[in-house]
C-alpha positions in Angstrom: -47.8 -3.8 5.7 -45.6 -1.2 7.5 -43.6 -3.9 9.3 -43.3 -5.9 6.8 -41.8 -2.5 4.6 -40.0 -1.5 7.8 -38.5 -5.6 7.9 -37.5 -5.6 3.9 -35.4 -2.1 4.5 -33.8 -3.7 7.2 -32.8 -7.0 5.0 -32.0 -4.7 2.4 -29.3 -2.7 4.7 -28.2 -5.3 6.3 -27.2 -6.6 3.0 -25.4 -3.7 1.5 -23.5 -3.7 4.3 -22.1 -6.9 4.3 -21.6 -6.8 0.3 -19.4 -3.7 1.3 -17.4 -5.0 4.4 -16.7 -8.2 2.3 -15.7 -6.4 -1.1 -13.4 -4.6 1.5 -12.1 -7.0 2.7 -11.4 -9.0 -0.1 -10.0 -6.1 -2.8 -6.5 -6.9 -2.5 -7.0 -10.3 -2.6 -4.1 -12.0 -1.3 -2.1 -9.0 -1.6 0.7 -8.5 1.3 1.3 -4.8 2.3 5.3 -4.5 3.8 5.8 -0.7 5.1 9.3 0.1 6.4 12.5 1.5 5.5 14.8 0.1 2.7 17.7 -2.1 4.5 19.3 -3.4 1.2 18.6 -3.1 -2.7 19.8 -5.9 -4.7 19.5 -6.3 -8.8 16.6 -9.0 -8.2 15.3 -7.7 -4.4 14.6 -5.5 -1.8 15.1 -5.9 1.6 13.3 -3.6 4.4 13.0 -3.0 7.9 9.4 -3.0 9.2 8.0 -0.7 12.1 8.1 -3.6 14.2 12.1 -4.4 13.2 11.2 -7.3 11.3 13.4 -7.9 7.8 11.6 -8.9 5.2 12.9 -9.9 1.3 10.8 -9.1 -1.6 11.5 -10.2 -5.3 11.8 -7.2 -7.8 10.1 -8.8 -11.2 10.2 -7.5 -14.3 6.5 -6.4 -13.9 7.2 -4.3 -10.8 5.9 -0.8 -10.6 7.8 1.7 -9.2 6.2 5.1 -8.0 7.8 8.1 -6.1 5.7 10.1 -3.6 6.5 13.6 -3.4 4.7 15.0 -0.3 3.6 18.6 -0.2 5.8 21.1 0.9 4.6 23.4 4.0 4.1 26.4 1.3 1.3 24.0 -0.7 -2.4 22.7 -0.1 -2.7 20.0 1.9 -3.6 16.9 0.2 -1.3 18.1 -2.9 1.1 15.6 -2.9 2.2 13.6 -6.1 3.0 10.0 -7.6 5.2 9.9 -10.2 6.5 6.9 -12.3 9.7 5.8 -11.1 12.7 3.2 -11.8 14.3 1.1 -9.2 17.4 3.3 -9.9 15.8 6.3 -8.1 15.6 4.0 -5.1 17.8 4.4 -2.2 18.4 2.9 0.8 17.3 4.4 3.8 13.6 5.6 1.5 10.2 4.8 3.2 8.2 2.0 1.2 5.3 0.8 0.7 5.3 -2.4 -1.0 2.4 -4.1 -2.4 3.5 -7.7 -3.2 1.9 -11.7 -4.1 2.9 -15.1 -2.1 4.9 -16.7 -4.8 6.5 -20.4 -4.2 7.2 -19.1 -0.3 8.6 -15.9 -1.3 6.6 -12.3 -2.0 6.7 -10.7 -5.4 6.9 -6.7 -5.7 3.9 -5.6 -8.1 4.2 -2.1 -6.7 6.9 -0.2 -5.1 5.9 3.1 -3.5 8.5 5.3 -2.1 9.5 8.4 -0.8 13.1 10.2 -0.2 15.2 10.2 2.8 14.1 12.7 5.1 10.5 12.5 4.0 8.5 10.1 6.0 4.9 11.3 4.6 4.9 8.1 2.7 3.0 5.8 5.9 0.2 8.1 5.6 -0.1 7.9 1.6 -0.3 4.3 1.6 -3.3 4.5 3.9 -6.5 5.9 3.6 -7.3 8.4 5.9 -9.8 7.7 8.6 
């Protein structure tokens, strides 16, 4: 009986672990993340230079959401950064960005553009969960 219960417990634990891992892997579906610096801003697109030196063009659509990330000041508590709604006009060449985009018709359409101002490279850590 005890052996049977241990086997069932092991199966349940394994099933739950697989469910969490699978769920995390599928959480973003077909979304693409682009992280880098804004190189060029057009009326309908952004050109981003990624950390590995690639230039990526992302289309901006009416549903694109803009978020400005304000990192904490040295005198602030850790993890006291803020994310506030923004607009395309707030974005500037040189800003650090993390873009969540959807592949569509051979290009990328931005769902969300999160950015921080020039001189603040703290955005990279804001776009990723802490490990």
